[in-house]
C-alpha positions in Angstrom: 0.1 0.0 -0.1 1.5 3.3 -1.1 1.6 6.4 0.6 -0.7 8.2 -1.7 -3.2 5.5 -0.9 -3.3 6.1 2.8 -3.5 9.6 2.2 -6.6 9.4 0.1 -9.9 11.0 1.6 -12.0 8.1 2.8 -16.0 8.0 2.9 -17.6 8.6 6.1 -18.3 5.4 8.2 -22.0 3.8 7.6 -24.4 4.2 10.7 -24.6 0.7 12.6 -27.5 -1.3 11.5 -29.9 -1.6 14.6 -32.8 -3.6 12.8 -35.0 -1.0 12.4 -34.9 -0.8 8.7 -34.9 -4.6 8.1 -38.2 -4.6 10.2 -39.9 -1.8 8.5 -39.1 -4.0 4.9 -40.5 -7.2 6.2 -43.9 -8.7 5.8 -44.6 -8.4 9.3 -44.5 -4.5 9.4 -47.6 -4.0 7.1 -50.5 -6.2 7.6 -53.2 -3.7 7.1 -54.1 -1.1 4.4 -56.9 1.3 3.3 -57.9 -1.6 1.3 -59.1 -3.5 4.3 -60.9 -0.8 5.6 -63.0 -0.3 2.2 -64.2 -3.8 2.7 -66.0 -2.7 5.9 -69.8 -1.8 5.8 -71.0 0.5 8.3 -72.0 -2.5 10.7 -68.8 -4.3 10.4 -67.1 -0.8 11.3 -68.9 -0.2 14.5 -68.4 -4.0 15.5 -64.4 -3.2 14.5 -64.3 -0.4 17.0 -66.4 -2.1 19.7 -64.0 -5.1 19.9 -61.1 -2.4 20.3 -62.6 -0.2 23.0 -64.6 -3.1 24.8 -62.9 -6.7 23.6 -66.3 -7.8 22.3 -69.3 -6.7 20.1 -71.9 -8.2 22.0 -71.2 -7.7 25.7 -70.0 -4.1 26.7 -70.4 -1.4 29.6 -73.5 0.9 29.4 -71.8 4.4 29.3 -74.6 5.7 31.1 -75.1 3.5 34.1 -72.0 0.9 33.7 -73.7 -2.3 33.6 -72.1 -4.7 31.4 -74.5 -7.2 29.5 -75.6 -8.3 26.1 -77.2 -5.1 25.4 -80.2 -4.5 22.6 -78.5 -3.5 19.0 -80.4 -1.8 16.6 -79.3 -2.6 13.3 -80.8 0.5 11.6 -79.3 2.8 14.0 -76.5 1.2 14.8 -76.8 1.8 18.5 -77.4 -0.2 21.5 -80.2 0.2 24.1 -78.8 -0.8 27.6 -81.0 -3.4 29.4 -80.5 -1.9 32.7 -81.6 1.9 32.1 -82.8 1.9 28.7 -80.8 4.6 27.2 -79.2 4.3 23.9 -75.5 4.8 23.2 -73.2 4.1 20.2 -69.4 2.9 20.2 -68.1 6.3 20.3 -70.5 7.5 23.0 -68.5 8.9 26.2 -65.3 9.0 24.0 -63.1 11.9 22.5 -65.0 11.3 19.3 -68.5 11.4 21.3 -70.7 13.8 19.0 -68.9 13.2 15.9 -70.1 14.4 12.6 -67.9 12.5 10.2 -68.9 8.6 9.3 -66.9 6.5 11.6 -65.1 4.6 8.6 -63.7 8.0 7.2 -62.1 8.7 10.7 -61.0 5.2 10.5 -59.0 6.1 7.4 -58.1 9.9 8.6 -56.6 7.9 11.7 -54.8 5.5 9.7 -53.4 7.9 7.4 -52.0 9.9 10.5 -50.9 7.1 12.7 -48.5 5.6 10.0 -46.6 9.0 9.3 -43.1 8.7 10.1 -42.8 11.5 12.5 -46.4 12.9 12.3 -48.9 14.3 9.3 -50.2 17.8 9.3 -53.7 18.5 9.2 -53.6 20.3 6.1 -52.2 17.4 4.3 -55.0 15.2 5.5 -57.5 17.9 4.5 -56.2 17.4 1.1 -56.0 13.9 1.2 -59.5 13.5 2.3 -61.6 16.4 1.1 -62.6 17.5 4.4 -62.7 21.1 6.1 -59.6 21.9 7.8 -61.2 22.9 11.3 -62.6 19.2 11.0 -59.7 17.4 10.6 -57.6 19.6 13.1 -60.0 19.0 15.8 -60.2 15.2 15.0 -56.3 14.8 15.2 -56.4 16.9 18.4 -58.7 15.0 19.8 -56.4 11.9 19.2 -53.4 13.7 20.6 -55.4 14.6 24.1 -56.1 10.7 24.0 -52.3 10.1 24.0 -51.5 12.4 26.3 -54.3 11.2 28.7 -53.9 7.7 28.3 -50.5 6.9 26.8 -48.1 9.2 28.4 -48.7 8.1 32.0 -47.7 5.5 34.5 -44.3 5.0 36.2 -41.4 2.9 34.7 -38.8 0.9 36.6 -35.3 -0.1 35.1 -32.5 1.9 33.5 -34.2 5.0 32.4 -32.3 8.1 30.4 -33.2 11.4 30.7 -32.6 14.5 28.7 -33.9 18.0 27.6 -33.7 20.2 24.7 -35.1 23.8 23.8 -38.2 24.0 21.9 -40.1 26.9 20.5 -37.5 29.6 22.1 -33.8 29.1 21.2 -33.1 31.6 18.7 -36.1 30.8 16.6 -37.0 34.5 16.3 -33.7 35.2 14.4 -34.0 32.3 12.1 -37.8 32.4 11.3 -38.6 33.6 7.9 -35.0 34.2 7.0 -33.2 32.2 4.0 -30.2 30.1 5.1 -26.7 30.5 3.5 -26.2 32.8 0.8 -23.5 34.7 2.5 -19.6 34.3 2.2 -18.0 33.2 5.4 -15.9 36.1 6.1 -13.1 36.3 9.2 -14.2 35.1 12.5 -15.1 37.4 15.1 -13.3 37.6 18.3 -15.4 37.6 21.1 -15.6 41.1 22.8 -14.6 39.4 26.1 -11.4 38.5 24.7 -10.3 41.8 23.2 -7.8 44.1 25.1 -9.7 46.7 26.8 -9.8 50.2 24.8 -7.8 53.2 26.2 -9.5 55.1 28.7 -11.9 52.5 29.8 -10.9 52.5 33.1 -9.2 50.2 35.5 -10.4 46.4 35.1 -11.5 44.4 38.1 -11.3 40.7 37.9 -11.5 38.5 34.9 -13.9 39.3 32.3 -17.3 38.3 32.5 -18.2 34.7 30.5 -20.2 35.1 27.7 -22.9 32.9 29.4 -23.1 35.1 32.4 -26.7 35.9 33.2 -28.0 33.7 30.1 -31.2 32.8 31.7 -32.3 36.5 32.3 -31.8 37.2 28.6 -34.2 34.1 27.5 -37.4 34.8 26.0 -40.6 34.6 28.1 -42.1 32.0 25.8 -38.8 29.5 25.7 -39.9 25.9 26.7 -37.9 22.8 27.7 -38.9 19.4 26.7 -37.8 16.9 29.0 -37.8 13.3 28.3 -37.6 9.9 29.7 -36.8 6.6 27.6 -36.7 3.5 29.4 -34.4 1.2 28.1 -35.4 -2.4 27.0 -34.0 -5.5 28.4 -33.5 -6.9 24.8 -30.3 -5.9 23.3 -30.4 -3.8 20.1 -34.2 -3.0 20.3 -33.7 0.3 21.8 -36.2 2.1 24.3 -39.6 0.3 25.0 -41.4 3.3 27.1 -41.0 7.1 26.6 -42.5 9.9 28.9 -42.5 13.4 28.1 -43.2 16.8 29.6 -42.8 20.5 28.9 -41.1 22.9 31.3 -40.0 26.6 31.5 -36.4 25.5 32.4 -34.1 22.7 32.8 -33.9 23.3 36.7 -33.2 21.2 39.5 -37.0 21.4 40.3 -38.4 20.7 37.2 -35.8 17.6 36.3 -36.6 16.2 40.1 -40.3 16.6 39.1 -40.0 14.5 36.1 -38.0 11.9 37.4 -40.0 11.4 40.5 -43.3 11.3 38.5 -42.4 8.9 35.9 -39.5 6.8 37.5 -39.8 4.4 40.6 -37.1 4.8 43.2 -35.6 1.4 42.3 -34.7 2.7 38.8 -31.2 3.9 37.8 -31.1 7.4 36.0 -28.8 8.2 33.3 -28.0 11.8 32.2 -25.6 14.2 30.9 -23.4 16.1 33.2 -25.8 19.3 33.3 -26.1 20.5 37.2 -29.5 20.3 37.6 -29.6 16.6 37.4 -27.2 16.3 40.8 -30.3 16.6 42.6 -31.3 12.8 41.5 -28.6 11.2 43.4 -30.0 10.4 46.8 -33.7 9.9 45.2 -32.9 6.8 43.2 -31.0 3.6 43.3 -28.1 4.8 41.0 -27.5 8.0 39.1 -24.8 8.0 36.2 -23.5 10.7 33.8 -21.9 10.8 30.6 -19.4 13.7 29.8 -20.4 14.6 26.0 -17.3 16.8 25.6 -15.5 13.2 25.8 -17.8 11.0 24.1 -21.4 9.8 23.5 -20.8 6.6 25.6 -18.5 5.0 28.1 -17.4 1.4 27.8 -19.5 0.3 30.7 -22.6 1.4 28.8 -23.4 4.7 30.2 -25.0 6.7 28.1 -28.4 8.5 27.3 -28.4 8.1 23.6 -31.9 6.9 23.8 -33.2 10.1 25.3 -31.3 12.1 22.9 -32.2 10.3 19.8 -36.0 10.7 21.2 -35.5 14.7 21.2 -34.3 14.6 17.8 -37.3 12.9 16.8 -39.3 15.6 18.6 -37.4 18.2 16.9 -37.9 16.7 13.4 -41.6 16.6 14.4 -42.3 20.2 15.7 -40.0 22.2 13.5 -40.1 20.1 10.0 -43.6 18.5 10.1 -45.7 20.7 12.2 -44.1 23.9 11.8 -43.6 25.3 15.4 -46.9 24.4 17.1 -47.8 26.9 20.0 -46.7 26.6 23.2 -50.3 26.1 24.6 -50.7 22.4 22.8 -46.9 21.8 22.9 -47.5 18.8 25.5 -49.9 16.9 23.3 -47.5 17.1 20.5 -44.4 15.9 22.1 -47.0 13.1 23.7 -47.6 12.0 20.1 -44.2 11.9 19.5 -43.6 9.5 22.6 -46.2 7.3 21.1 -44.8 7.2 17.8 -41.4 6.2 19.3 -42.7 3.4 21.4 -44.9 1.8 18.6 -42.0 2.2 15.8 -41.8 -1.3 15.6 -45.8 -2.2 15.4 -47.4 -3.2 12.3 -49.7 -1.0 10.4 -52.8 -2.7 11.9 -51.5 -3.1 15.4 -50.6 0.5 15.4 -54.1 1.8 14.0 -55.7 -0.5 16.7 -53.1 0.6 19.4 -54.3 4.4 18.7 -58.3 3.8 18.8 -58.0 1.9 22.0 -55.8 4.3 23.7 -57.4 7.6 22.5 -61.3 6.4 22.9 -60.4 4.9 26.5 -59.8 8.4 28.2 -63.7 9.3 28.3 -65.0 12.6 26.8 -62.4 15.3 25.2 -62.1 17.7 28.1 -60.4 20.7 25.8 -61.9 20.1 22.3 -65.5 19.7 22.5 -66.8 22.9 21.1 -63.6 24.1 19.5 -65.1 25.3 16.3 -67.6 26.9 18.2 -65.2 29.4 20.3 -64.8 27.0 23.2 -60.9 27.3 23.6 -58.7 26.2 26.4 -56.8 29.2 28.1 -54.1 26.7 29.8 -50.9 25.4 28.9 -50.0 22.2 30.3 -46.5 22.6 32.0 -44.3 20.3 34.1 -44.4 22.9 37.1 -48.4 23.5 36.9 -50.6 24.8 34.3 -50.7 28.4 33.4 -52.8 30.6 31.5 -52.0 30.6 27.8 -52.7 33.5 25.4 -54.2 32.5 22.1 -52.1 32.8 19.1 -55.1 33.1 16.4 -56.3 36.4 14.7 -57.8 39.1 17.2 -61.6 39.3 17.1 -63.0 41.5 14.8 -59.7 41.4 12.5 -60.3 42.1 8.8 -58.7 39.7 6.2 -55.8 41.1 4.3 -56.4 42.8 1.1 -56.3 41.2 -2.2 -53.0 41.2 -4.0 
């Protein structure tokens, strides 16, 4: 081998295979499609959802009185009549889809399309695909997100849990928004002001110069939000995380990190994080706390890392910035809970993913935040880890006139 061959540039090393691509290319990944939904008639559609929600299309609990029995079924109305209280109910009664106007089969098609997006699918695209109004499809997917937030992003985990935080909707997004990237010649690098020699007549200097990050917290925008994530490692090697918990906070501080950890992880767990000072408070609360210094590497030889949580944060960033284009802080908690569900169901088949979505979203009861949304009944609170706070609407002001035609 000559010296010229050794000096020849080499390509970047390929990413280590994790088996995810192999699963998506297998037959097990796709076992259900639109053609299977098209085969369902209205009665079979109701029976399909009933089996998901109640485990049977014969016996189910009455949403009015709670009686579990084989209630009278009306084939004409596709509803049941309770054998105890005599009230009628449908398969979507007392669920987030209560009071629906769309046909149930069309709702299943829209939900199937939304569920199988890699990092999500915006309501505007769903409107084009299914020829429905934007308020209708937007409210539908928000109800599904509410069901995932209330029904999936819950419960404690036990094991090796990785934690990490990242900026969402706040870090330098104002100076980047609506401005083209690139196009400027890279000039001479500017020397930071705190490293320059003081000018003549500036007076006597006392002590070292102020570090560039000094007082950074006071300069942050008031609408800056931090996404805190917790990823539970799977026991099987190579399968990644198996459970994800998410939360939105105003800062990555000792208080918020401790609140997140104690809310979702049992005391027998081992927490792995980076060396952010806010995570020091976790040491006396859990069976173990190990840290990784990212300036040295991404993982230590003994397996200490928080790469699963870091990877999930990039999934959230992709969804928030590239798919949904900076959602408002008011609904940010639901958007990141959706990404947590997508992360945990990434190796489910298409049919299993749809069934899991419907079973989870319909099992939380009536919608708390989206009933009457198109009639002006909007939620006024932002869901934060520290406690809900008032959220200002981001839409048009009342009485605002449309822009003049171009």
